N, C-alpha and C positions, 0 to 999 in steps of 0.2 A: 560656420557650417560643419567644420571638422568635429567640433565639440558635440554638435547636435547629432551627427552621424554615429558618434561613439555612444551617446546616451540612448538614442531611440531603440536599439535592440533590447536594452534592459528596461524599457519604459514600464512594463508590468511590475517588475520587482521594485523599481524606484518608487512607483506610485504606492504600492502596498506597504513598503517600509515607511514612507512618509505618513501615510494614512494611519498606520499602527502607532507611530509616535504621537500623532495628534490625538488619537483615541486614548492613549495613555494619559495625556494631559487632561482630557475631558473627564476621564475616570477619577483622576486625583481631585479635581475641583468640583465635581458633581456631588450631590448628597449621597450617602451610602445606600439609601433605599432605591434611588433612581439610577445609580452608576451602572450596575450590571445590565439593566434593561436597555439603557441608552447605548452603552458600548457594544452590547451584543447585536442590537439592531443595525447600528452603523457598521459593525464588522461584517455582517452579511452583505450590506450594500457595497462595502469596499471590495469584497471578494467578487461580487457580480461585475463591478466596474473593471477590476483586474482581468476577469475572464473575457470581458468584451475587448479590452486592449490587446490581450493575447491573440484572440481570434482575428482581429483586424490586421495583425502582423502578417497573416497569410502564410504562404508556403515558401517565401523567399529565404535563401540562406544568407545570413548576415553575421559578420564577426566583429566584435568590439573589444575595447580595453586591451589592445595589443595582443589579441589572440587568446585572451583568457576566457572569453564569453562568446557563445554562438547560439543563434536561433535558426531553426529550420522547421519543416513540417513535422518531424518527429518530436522535437522539443515542445512545439505548440500543442500537439495532440496530447502528450503526457501531462503537460502543465494543466490543461483543461480538466483532465481526470483528477489530478491532485486538488485543484481548486474546487471541483465538485465534491470530493470527499470532505474537504474542510468546511465547505458551505453546509452540507447535510449534517455534519457533526455539530456545528453551531446551532442549527435549527432544532435538532432533537435533544440537545443538552440543556436547553433553557428551563424546562419544567423540572428535570432531574436536579439541576443546580439549586433551584428554589426549595425543593423538597428536602434535599440532603444537606442543606446549609453550606452549599458550595458557591453561593451567589456573590462571589467577589469578581470585580471587573477585570482582574488580572487573567482570569481563565481565557476569555476570547482573545486577549492581547497575546498570550503565549501561543495560542493556536495560530494566530496570524504571523508571529515571528517564525514559528516552525515552518509555516507555509512558504515564507520568503526563503528560508534555508533550503527547502525542497526544490523550489524553482531554480535557485542558484545551482543546486546539485545537477539538475537535469540539463542546464545550459553550460555546465562547466566544460571548458575546452583546454584545460591544463590541470596537471596534478595538484597544483597549489589551490586553484579556485575550487577544484573538486573537494579538497579537504576542508576549506573554509565553509562551503555549503553544508557539508555533513555536520560540522561542529555547530553551526548556527541552528540547524534542525535539532541536533541531539541535545544541546543544552536546554532548549525549551521543552523537549519531551521528557527529560529527567525530572523537571519541575512538575509538569502536569501529571506524571505518573504518581507522584507523592502529594497531589494537591489536597487530598483530605488528610490534613496533618494530624487530626485527632484520632484517625483510624490506624491501628497497627498494620493492617494488611496493606494499606495504601503506602505508608511510610516504608514498609519492607519492599514493596514492589519498586518504588523509586530508588531505593538504595541498591537493590540487586541490578536494576537496569543501569544505574550510574557506574557501578564497579565494573560490570562486564562490558558496558559500552566504552569506558575509558580504556580497558584492555584491548578491545577490538580497534579503537581509534589509534592506539599505539602501534598495533600490528600493521594497520593500513598505512600509517605514516612511515613506518620502517620500510615497508614494501615500496612506497613512493621514493624514498631516499635511495634505495638500492637501484631502482630503475634509473633515477637521475644520475647516480654515480657511474653506472656502466654504460648508459646510453648518451649521457651528456646533455640532456634536455628534459624539460617537464611538459613541453607543449605537445598536445595531441597530434597536430599536423606534422611536426618534425619527427615524433616517435613513429607515426605511420610510415613516413618516408624511410626512416632508418631501418625498420624491421622488414619492409617490403624489399628494399634494395639488398639487404644481407641475406634474407630468406631463413636465417636462423639467428639465435640469440646466445650470448654468453651465459655461463652458469649463473653468474651474479644477477642477470636480468630475469632468468627463469625463477630464481629464488625470490626476487622482488615481486614477480607476478603472482607467485604462490601466496605471499603475505598480503598483497593487494586483494587477491581473490578471497582470502580468509576474512579480511575486514569487511568486504562487500557482502559476503555470505552471512556474516553476523547481522548486518543491517536488514537483510531480507528474511532472517531467521531460518536459514537452510541448515539441515543436519550436516555436520555435527556441531554447528554453532548456534543451536536453537535453544540452549538450556535456559535462557532468560524468559522465553516466550510464555510458557504455561503459568509461571508464577506472576509475571507482570500482568498478563491478561486477567488473571483471577483477582489480583490485589488492587489493580487500578480501578478508579470509578468507571462505571459501565460506558458512559459516553467517551471517555478517554480510550478505553479498550476498543470501541468502535472506530475511533480515529486511528489508533495504532494499526488496526487490521486493514485499513484501506490506504489513506494518503501517504504515510511514510513508506509503506510497502511498495506502492506503485512508483514512487520517486526513486527508491533504491533499485527496483528492477530496471527502471529506465536508465539509471546511471550504470548499472551492471552491463546492460546491453550496449550503451554508448562506449563504455571503456573497452569491452572485449571485441566488439565489432569494428570500432574505430582504430585507436592507436595500436591495439594488440592483435588486430586481425591477421597480421603477418605471422603471428606466433600461434595460430589456431591449433597446430599439432601439439603444442606444449600445454594449452589450457583446456582443450576439448575433453580430454579424459577426466580431468578434475571436475568439470561441470557435469559430465555424465554421472560420475560417482555420487556427487552431492544431490543430483536430481533423483537418482534411484533411492538413495538413503532417505531423502525427504518424503518421497511418495510412500515408501514402505513404513516409515515411522508414523507418518500422518494417518495411514490407514489402520495400523495395528494399535498404537498407543491410545487413540481416542476411544476405543471400544470399552476400556475399563473405567472411563471417567464418569463421575456422578455430578460434577459441577458443569453447567452448560458453557460457562466462559472458558474453562480449561479445555472442554471439548472443542470449542471454536478455535482455541489456540493451536491444537494439534491439527484441526481441519485446515487452518491457514498455512501450517507447515507443509501439509500435503499439497495444497494448491500452489505454493511456491515451487514445489517439485515439478508439477505439471508445466508451469510457466518456464522453468529452466530447460525443459525439453527443447523449446524453441531456440533458446540461447545455445544449447549444445549442438543444434543443427548448424547454426552459424550462417544461415542463408537469409535472403529476403523473405522467403515463405515462412521461415522460422520466426523472424521478428514480427511479421504480419500476424502470425498465430498468437504470439505473446500479447500484442496490443489488443487484439479481439478478446483474448482471455481476460486480461486485466480490466477491460471495460465492463465485461459481464460480471466479473468478480466483484467490482465496485457495487453494482446494483444488488446482487444477492446478499453480499455481506452486510451492507448497511441495512437492508431489509430485515435480515435476521436479528441484528442488534436492536432494531426498533421493537421487535417482538420481545426480546430479552428485557429491554427497558420497561416494557408494560407488565412484566411479571412482578406483581406486588400483592402482598397479603396484609390486610389491616394497615395499609399505608407504608409497610416496610418492604424493601426490595428482597426478592428471593432468587436464588440462582440454581437450585437443585433441578436436575432433569425430571425427577419424580414429581416435582411440584406442578408439572404440566399435565398430570393425570386428570382426565375429564375435561381438558381444555376445549376439545371439539364440541362438547355439549354446552358449556357455560359461555364460551367466547367463540362462536362459530366463524365469524369473519376473520378474526385474528388467527385462529387455528388454520383456516384455509390459506392465509398468507404464509404462515410458517410452513405448511405443507408444500406450498409452491417453492419456497426457498430451499427446503430440504431436498426435494426431488431434483431441483436444478443443480444444487451442489453435488448431488450424487451423479449428475450427468445423464439424467433420464430424458429422452426426447418426448415431446418437441420443445421442451423448455430451453431457455437461453444457455444454461450451463453445459448442455450437450454440445452446442456449437463451439463453445470455447475449447473444450477438449478435442473436438473433431479437428479443428484447425491445427493445433499443435501436433496431434498424432499424425495427421496427413503430411505435415512438414517433415516429421521424423522418417516416415515411410518413403517419401520422395528422395530423401538423402541416404537411404539405405540403412538407417538406424532401426532395424526391425526389432531387435531385442529390447531397446529402450521403449518403443511404442507398445510392445506386448506387456512389458512390466507395468507401464502406465495403465493399460486396460485392466490388468489383473488387480492392481491396487485400487482402481476405481470401483471394481466389483466388491472388494473387501470393505472399502470405505463406505459403500452404500449401506452396509449393515447398521452403522451407528446413526446414519441419517434416518433410515427406515424405523429404527428403534424409537426415535423421538416421535414419529408419526403414530406408531403403534401406541405409545403411552398417551398421546393426546386423544386418540379416538377410541381406544379399546379398554384402557384402564379406568377404574372408578376412582373419583377424587374423594379424599378424606376431608380436605378443606379447600374450598374454591378460592381462586384468585380474585382480586378486586376487578370490577368491570370497567372502571373509569380509565380512559386513556387520553393523554393530553392531545389536543387537536393537531399541533404541528407534528407530533410523533405519528399519529394516525395518517396524516397527509403523506409523509415521507414513506410510510409503510405501503400505502396504496399505490404510490408512484412506482416504487421498487417492484412490487408485485406485478403491476401492469407491464413494465418493461420486461420482466422475466418471462411472463406468459406470452406476450405478443411480439417478442423479438423476431420470431420466425416469420411473421407477416411482413415486416419491413426492416430487414437487417442492413439494407443498403447503406444508410448514413455511416454506421459504425464500420462496416467492412470496407467500404471505399475509402473513408478517411484513414483507417488503419493501413490500407495498402499504400496510399500516398505517403504517409508518415514513414513506413518501412522503407520505401524506395529512396527516401532522403538520405538514408545511411549507406546506400549502395549507388553512388553517382556513376552514371555511364553503364 
């Protein structure tokens, strides 16, 4: 019974890890022509089952593996978002993999291993399990960034991500070691007790927190640790870029929140100013740097940096309302971002993928339904009501105002207005510029299906927002017991 009580909280991770290893064996022994199709289909099924197990765990707080692992309403909510991001990536990647000669069964396997790492990150309840989760995720992501080995851009993206990722992991590990050295423990519960009792931390702990924050800021691509993002987004295969922009980002934001609001909540005075600074820097760079971009994947990279800045407003607030705002924001961000990348995946000319923003000229006339979906996603990312993106920003701005961080909220609104320029520019090119060469009309059925679902959610979120908002409220409350 004791063994079972230790294993049950980690049932989703254990199931997904075992399923992934079984799929690896299936891929090895299946014929080369059938391996990718079989493994991809079973990977989708494995994620759906994992999602079901996670949801069945409910809202109970359970701790396992001698305090290394925890589940509660917050971890369940964010794991479901991560699993959704992985699921949608697998669905939209199949046609691309076949077209671009990427149809190796290892691709879905790596996505699944990365997903296991992300779920471990979210449930980490100790600095050691936190690091193990990050490394399991990162090692898989390094490989899939460079998955198109015959392409220089993809190899370059993987190498840049690996080098900078190794640097950030080293900084994070150094921060963890400093915290352990000066606080005497790596467990989140004991760190929470220590910092709440003392009310202040030694200089060594503060330096450790700075290094830890630096490592986590790299994982969410917050300024000034964003330098890998534009190059990796541009060079990696488009489905990989779509994956990078949602699942790992949501997992890293969740880990960031759990670390700062949990064990380091007693040191809020020491880290709040750092979070405010990187939030402002991310929003500003995201709004300004994207204006000059001509490649749509690079533009989406800077857009994602800006969105991380908005999400970090909720973390800077450090309250239950702030965490609630983050969760609502990341839920909506998942739908709009995946939707946008389905449109980018459909940008082909004579069977070849194109990525130039100018290639969208005349899109509104030649591809009216796809152009409308892109318009919806662009308006939503700009935060224009009544689309879903407006409510994401509304919740984080309201949390900042309620906590008296008026300057942060004002900067967020101003950068949103500036950032709207490059989103509206894409709409202008699609509907008002004349095309020289039209894009191919054919869109893979799974890609079109995901695009339609994402557009539907983005448009009609206003009609029935209750499931997301209420679930996010319960998840946020789990981090603030009593």
